[in-house]
py3Dmol code that shows the C-alpha trace and the ligand (Angstrom):
import py3Dmol

protein = """\
ATOM      1  CA  MET A   1       0.000   0.000   0.000  1.00  0.00           C
ATOM      2  CA  ALA A   2       1.318   3.424  -0.898  1.00  0.00           C
ATOM      3  CA  ILE A   3       2.479   5.539   1.989  1.00  0.00           C
ATOM      4  CA  THR A   4       3.363   9.221   2.138  1.00  0.00           C
ATOM      5  CA  LEU A   5       6.527  10.548   3.703  1.00  0.00           C
ATOM      6  CA  GLU A   6       4.429  12.407   6.269  1.00  0.00           C
ATOM      7  CA  ILE A   7       2.581   9.285   7.377  1.00  0.00           C
ATOM      8  CA  PHE A   8       5.800   7.257   7.450  1.00  0.00           C
ATOM      9  CA  ALA A   9       7.467   9.919   9.615  1.00  0.00           C
ATOM     10  CA  GLN A  10       4.521   9.892  12.011  1.00  0.00           C
ATOM     11  CA  GLN A  11       4.606   6.088  12.276  1.00  0.00           C
ATOM     12  CA  VAL A  12       8.314   6.253  13.095  1.00  0.00           C
ATOM     13  CA  LYS A  13       7.641   8.933  15.675  1.00  0.00           C
ATOM     14  CA  GLN A  14       4.891   6.909  17.326  1.00  0.00           C
ATOM     15  CA  ALA A  15       7.123   3.839  17.512  1.00  0.00           C
ATOM     16  CA  LEU A  16       9.932   5.818  19.152  1.00  0.00           C
ATOM     17  CA  LEU A  17       7.550   7.539  21.543  1.00  0.00           C
ATOM     18  CA  SER A  18       6.148   4.170  22.605  1.00  0.00           C
ATOM     19  CA  ASP A  19       9.627   2.752  23.139  1.00  0.00           C
ATOM     20  CA  PRO A  20      12.839   4.695  22.481  1.00  0.00           C
ATOM     21  CA  GLY A  21      14.922   1.555  23.154  1.00  0.00           C
ATOM     22  CA  PRO A  22      15.689  -1.527  21.055  1.00  0.00           C
ATOM     23  CA  ALA A  23      12.048  -2.628  20.713  1.00  0.00           C
ATOM     24  CA  GLY A  24      10.990   0.741  19.282  1.00  0.00           C
ATOM     25  CA  ARG A  25      13.911   0.697  16.858  1.00  0.00           C
ATOM     26  CA  GLU A  26      12.949  -2.779  15.715  1.00  0.00           C
ATOM     27  CA  THR A  27       9.469  -1.460  14.940  1.00  0.00           C
ATOM     28  CA  VAL A  28      11.078   1.402  13.006  1.00  0.00           C
ATOM     29  CA  ARG A  29      13.301  -1.059  11.120  1.00  0.00           C
ATOM     30  CA  LYS A  30      10.238  -3.028  10.039  1.00  0.00           C
ATOM     31  CA  LEU A  31       8.442   0.165   9.001  1.00  0.00           C
ATOM     32  CA  LEU A  32      11.516   1.107   6.976  1.00  0.00           C
ATOM     33  CA  GLU A  33      11.461  -2.265   5.195  1.00  0.00           C
ATOM     34  CA  GLN A  34       7.945  -1.414   4.079  1.00  0.00           C
ATOM     35  CA  ALA A  35       8.928   2.094   3.008  1.00  0.00           C
ATOM     36  CA  VAL A  36      11.884   1.025   0.835  1.00  0.00           C
ATOM     37  CA  ILE A  37       9.626  -1.163  -1.324  1.00  0.00           C
ATOM     38  CA  ASP A  38       6.950   1.501  -1.698  1.00  0.00           C
ATOM     39  CA  SER A  39       7.331   2.446  -5.353  1.00  0.00           C
ATOM     40  CA  GLU A  40       5.314   5.674  -5.083  1.00  0.00           C
ATOM     41  CA  LEU A  41       7.288   6.909  -2.105  1.00  0.00           C
ATOM     42  CA  ILE A  42      10.563   6.058  -3.832  1.00  0.00           C
ATOM     43  CA  LYS A  43       9.493   7.695  -7.084  1.00  0.00           C
ATOM     44  CA  GLN A  44       8.611  10.872  -5.270  1.00  0.00           C
ATOM     45  CA  HIS A  45      11.593  11.203  -2.929  1.00  0.00           C
ATOM     46  CA  LEU A  46      14.436   9.091  -4.331  1.00  0.00           C
ATOM     47  CA  GLY A  47      14.364   9.819  -8.029  1.00  0.00           C
ATOM     48  CA  ASN A  48      17.598   9.761 -10.001  1.00  0.00           C
ATOM     49  CA  ASP A  49      17.705  13.553  -9.905  1.00  0.00           C
ATOM     50  CA  GLN A  50      17.891  13.618  -6.104  1.00  0.00           C
ATOM     51  CA  PRO A  51      21.129  14.501  -4.326  1.00  0.00           C
ATOM     52  CA  GLN A  52      23.468  11.962  -2.768  1.00  0.00           C
ATOM     53  CA  ARG A  53      22.286  12.982   0.681  1.00  0.00           C
ATOM     54  CA  ASN A  54      18.943  14.601   1.257  1.00  0.00           C
ATOM     55  CA  VAL A  55      17.233  15.244   4.593  1.00  0.00           C
ATOM     56  CA  LEU A  56      13.643  14.255   3.864  1.00  0.00           C
ATOM     57  CA  TYR A  57      12.306  14.832   7.349  1.00  0.00           C
ATOM     58  CA  GLN A  58      13.606  15.906  10.725  1.00  0.00           C
ATOM     59  CA  ASP A  59      11.545  15.592  13.842  1.00  0.00           C
ATOM     60  CA  ARG A  60      11.615  18.670  16.041  1.00  0.00           C
ATOM     61  CA  ASP A  61      10.523  16.866  19.181  1.00  0.00           C
ATOM     62  CA  LEU A  62      12.578  13.662  19.122  1.00  0.00           C
ATOM     63  CA  GLY A  63      15.417  14.768  16.873  1.00  0.00           C
ATOM     64  CA  PHE A  64      15.416  11.772  14.521  1.00  0.00           C
ATOM     65  CA  ALA A  65      15.956  12.366  10.811  1.00  0.00           C
ATOM     66  CA  ILE A  66      14.937  10.490   7.683  1.00  0.00           C
ATOM     67  CA  LEU A  67      17.485  10.786   4.885  1.00  0.00           C
ATOM     68  CA  GLY A  68      17.369   9.802   1.248  1.00  0.00           C
ATOM     69  CA  HIS A  69      20.578   8.710  -0.489  1.00  0.00           C
ATOM     70  CA  VAL A  70      20.957   8.360  -4.235  1.00  0.00           C
ATOM     71  CA  PHE A  71      24.372   7.064  -5.300  1.00  0.00           C
ATOM     72  CA  HIS A  72      25.092   6.967  -8.997  1.00  0.00           C
ATOM     73  CA  GLU A  73      28.361   5.121  -8.764  1.00  0.00           C
ATOM     74  CA  ALA A  74      30.461   2.900  -6.570  1.00  0.00           C
ATOM     75  CA  ARG A  75      31.272   4.415  -3.233  1.00  0.00           C
ATOM     76  CA  ARG A  76      33.065   3.383  -0.079  1.00  0.00           C
ATOM     77  CA  THR A  77      32.810   4.951   3.369  1.00  0.00           C
ATOM     78  CA  ASN A  78      35.420   4.693   6.113  1.00  0.00           C
ATOM     79  CA  PRO A  79      34.702   2.826   9.360  1.00  0.00           C
ATOM     80  CA  HIS A  80      32.579   4.999  11.616  1.00  0.00           C
ATOM     81  CA  ASP A  81      30.090   4.957  14.437  1.00  0.00           C
ATOM     82  CA  HIS A  82      27.284   7.401  15.040  1.00  0.00           C
ATOM     83  CA  GLY A  83      28.452   8.669  18.411  1.00  0.00           C
ATOM     84  CA  ASP A  84      25.652   8.521  20.937  1.00  0.00           C
ATOM     85  CA  SER A  85      23.135   8.061  18.182  1.00  0.00           C
ATOM     86  CA  TRP A  86      21.915   5.039  16.219  1.00  0.00           C
ATOM     87  CA  ALA A  87      21.140   4.573  12.552  1.00  0.00           C
ATOM     88  CA  ILE A  88      18.941   2.249  10.525  1.00  0.00           C
ATOM     89  CA  TYR A  89      19.951   1.605   6.919  1.00  0.00           C
ATOM     90  CA  GLY A  90      17.184   0.636   4.493  1.00  0.00           C
ATOM     91  CA  GLN A  91      18.187  -0.509   1.015  1.00  0.00           C
ATOM     92  CA  VAL A  92      15.927   0.676  -1.797  1.00  0.00           C
ATOM     93  CA  SER A  93      17.881  -0.536  -4.821  1.00  0.00           C
ATOM     94  CA  GLY A  94      21.308  -1.901  -5.596  1.00  0.00           C
ATOM     95  CA  GLU A  95      23.096  -3.432  -2.652  1.00  0.00           C
ATOM     96  CA  THR A  96      25.310  -2.305   0.179  1.00  0.00           C
ATOM     97  CA  ILE A  97      28.106  -4.427   1.533  1.00  0.00           C
ATOM     98  CA  MET A  98      28.369  -3.683   5.215  1.00  0.00           C
ATOM     99  CA  ASP A  99      31.670  -4.247   6.905  1.00  0.00           C
ATOM    100  CA  SER A 100      31.642  -4.466  10.687  1.00  0.00           C
ATOM    101  CA  TRP A 101      34.693  -3.730  12.789  1.00  0.00           C
ATOM    102  CA  GLU A 102      36.036  -4.651  16.195  1.00  0.00           C
ATOM    103  CA  ILE A 103      38.069  -2.286  18.310  1.00  0.00           C
ATOM    104  CA  VAL A 104      41.755  -3.134  18.656  1.00  0.00           C
ATOM    105  CA  GLU A 105      42.721   0.126  20.309  1.00  0.00           C
ATOM    106  CA  PRO A 106      40.158   2.581  21.701  1.00  0.00           C
ATOM    107  CA  ALA A 107      39.919   6.082  20.309  1.00  0.00           C
ATOM    108  CA  SER A 108      40.728   9.109  22.446  1.00  0.00           C
ATOM    109  CA  GLU A 109      40.029  12.814  22.065  1.00  0.00           C
ATOM    110  CA  GLU A 110      43.368  13.344  20.364  1.00  0.00           C
ATOM    111  CA  GLN A 111      43.883  10.082  18.508  1.00  0.00           C
ATOM    112  CA  PRO A 112      41.766   7.887  16.285  1.00  0.00           C
ATOM    113  CA  GLY A 113      41.204   4.341  17.479  1.00  0.00           C
ATOM    114  CA  LYS A 114      42.250   1.224  15.596  1.00  0.00           C
ATOM    115  CA  VAL A 115      39.767  -1.311  14.289  1.00  0.00           C
ATOM    116  CA  ARG A 116      40.016  -4.708  12.626  1.00  0.00           C
ATOM    117  CA  LEU A 117      37.525  -6.140  10.155  1.00  0.00           C
ATOM    118  CA  ARG A 118      35.158  -8.554  11.861  1.00  0.00           C
ATOM    119  CA  GLY A 119      32.933  -9.497   8.978  1.00  0.00           C
ATOM    120  CA  SER A 120      30.950  -8.376   5.983  1.00  0.00           C
ATOM    121  CA  SER A 121      27.374  -8.902   4.970  1.00  0.00           C
ATOM    122  CA  VAL A 122      25.132  -7.773   2.163  1.00  0.00           C
ATOM    123  CA  LEU A 123      22.226  -5.449   2.719  1.00  0.00           C
ATOM    124  CA  ALA A 124      19.928  -6.407  -0.140  1.00  0.00           C
ATOM    125  CA  SER A 125      17.183  -4.229  -1.550  1.00  0.00           C
ATOM    126  CA  GLY A 126      14.035  -4.396   0.542  1.00  0.00           C
ATOM    127  CA  SER A 127      15.862  -4.976   3.794  1.00  0.00           C
ATOM    128  CA  ALA A 128      16.863  -2.710   6.658  1.00  0.00           C
ATOM    129  CA  ARG A 129      19.435  -3.056   9.417  1.00  0.00           C
ATOM    130  CA  THR A 130      19.973  -1.266  12.719  1.00  0.00           C
ATOM    131  CA  TYR A 131      23.313   0.005  14.021  1.00  0.00           C
ATOM    132  CA  ASN A 132      23.156   0.871  17.690  1.00  0.00           C
ATOM    133  CA  GLU A 133      25.228   3.417  19.585  1.00  0.00           C
ATOM    134  CA  GLY A 134      28.947   2.868  19.154  1.00  0.00           C
ATOM    135  CA  GLU A 135      28.703   0.024  16.599  1.00  0.00           C
ATOM    136  CA  ILE A 136      31.455   0.547  14.052  1.00  0.00           C
ATOM    137  CA  HIS A 137      30.524  -0.111  10.447  1.00  0.00           C
ATOM    138  CA  SER A 138      31.370   0.967   6.913  1.00  0.00           C
ATOM    139  CA  PRO A 139      29.062   0.693   3.936  1.00  0.00           C
ATOM    140  CA  ARG A 140      30.377   0.200   0.399  1.00  0.00           C
ATOM    141  CA  ARG A 141      28.635  -0.069  -2.912  1.00  0.00           C
ATOM    142  CA  ASP A 142      30.072  -1.481  -6.088  1.00  0.00           C
ATOM    143  CA  GLY A 143      27.566   0.335  -8.254  1.00  0.00           C
ATOM    144  CA  PRO A 144      24.519   2.613  -8.171  1.00  0.00           C
ATOM    145  CA  ALA A 145      22.392   2.318  -5.053  1.00  0.00           C
ATOM    146  CA  LYS A 146      19.549   4.048  -3.251  1.00  0.00           C
ATOM    147  CA  LEU A 147      18.924   4.013   0.477  1.00  0.00           C
ATOM    148  CA  ILE A 148      16.690   5.520   3.095  1.00  0.00           C
ATOM    149  CA  ARG A 149      18.478   5.981   6.381  1.00  0.00           C
ATOM    150  CA  ILE A 150      17.036   6.983   9.722  1.00  0.00           C
ATOM    151  CA  GLU A 151      19.353   8.590  12.229  1.00  0.00           C
ATOM    152  CA  GLY A 152      18.280   8.577  15.854  1.00  0.00           C
ATOM    153  CA  ASN A 153      19.735  11.943  16.656  1.00  0.00           C
ATOM    154  CA  PRO A 154      22.097  13.552  14.148  1.00  0.00           C
ATOM    155  CA  SER A 155      23.259  16.169  16.660  1.00  0.00           C
ATOM    156  CA  GLN A 156      24.646  13.397  18.896  1.00  0.00           C
ATOM    157  CA  ALA A 157      26.527  11.928  15.960  1.00  0.00           C
ATOM    158  CA  ALA A 158      28.965  14.821  16.178  1.00  0.00           C
ATOM    159  CA  GLN A 159      30.565  12.926  19.057  1.00  0.00           C
ATOM    160  CA  ALA A 160      31.438  10.019  16.808  1.00  0.00           C
ATOM    161  CA  LYS A 161      35.046   8.954  17.232  1.00  0.00           C
ATOM    162  CA  ARG A 162      37.647   8.513  14.513  1.00  0.00           C
ATOM    163  CA  TRP A 163      38.779   5.030  13.510  1.00  0.00           C
ATOM    164  CA  ILE A 164      41.602   3.655  11.419  1.00  0.00           C
ATOM    165  CA  ALA A 165      41.403   0.195   9.866  1.00  0.00           C
ATOM    166  CA  ILE A 166      44.355  -2.141  10.396  1.00  0.00           C
ATOM    167  CA  ASP A 167      44.990  -5.613   8.953  1.00  0.00           C
TER     168      ASP A 167
END
"""
ligand_1 = """\
1
LIG
Fe 26.705 4.778 9.447
"""
view = py3Dmol.view(width=600, height=400)
view.addModel(protein, "pdb")
view.setStyle({"model": 0}, {"cartoon": {"style": "trace"}})
view.addModel(ligand_1, "xyz")
view.setStyle({"model": 1}, {"stick": {}})
view.zoomTo()
view.show()
């Protein structure tokens, strides 16, 4: 069933109001899996003419943001966390290979931490995955891809630490 961005945002908000913890996020993740296969919603907000990163909605009360991403070519992101925030990645089209990392040496204010690759998995179109506070990950795409991402609180993400990958 077609959904509008406004209704989707309100459903997310309700879920997070009911439970801001893991259970609420799991509800949001499932809602996102519905949204990424909604062809009308995607046509309207994630067309090929959309920018690589587009804030579709930001909630004034709770702080969460819904972002659209349209990547036209292969792209790799460095290992990162989202500080004291969380993020849910929903794949619309193409696929994202998600690397996850374990900490070898913690990061400090002055120095980036060191991380080692723990594993990789594919985020296929139509699926969504949650990354909780402090989980270190790095998405890469070998070709064009579209995603909708929900960030718990982008202002908290400013506290994200820096990480360097080692073998
Ligand atoms: Fe991320």
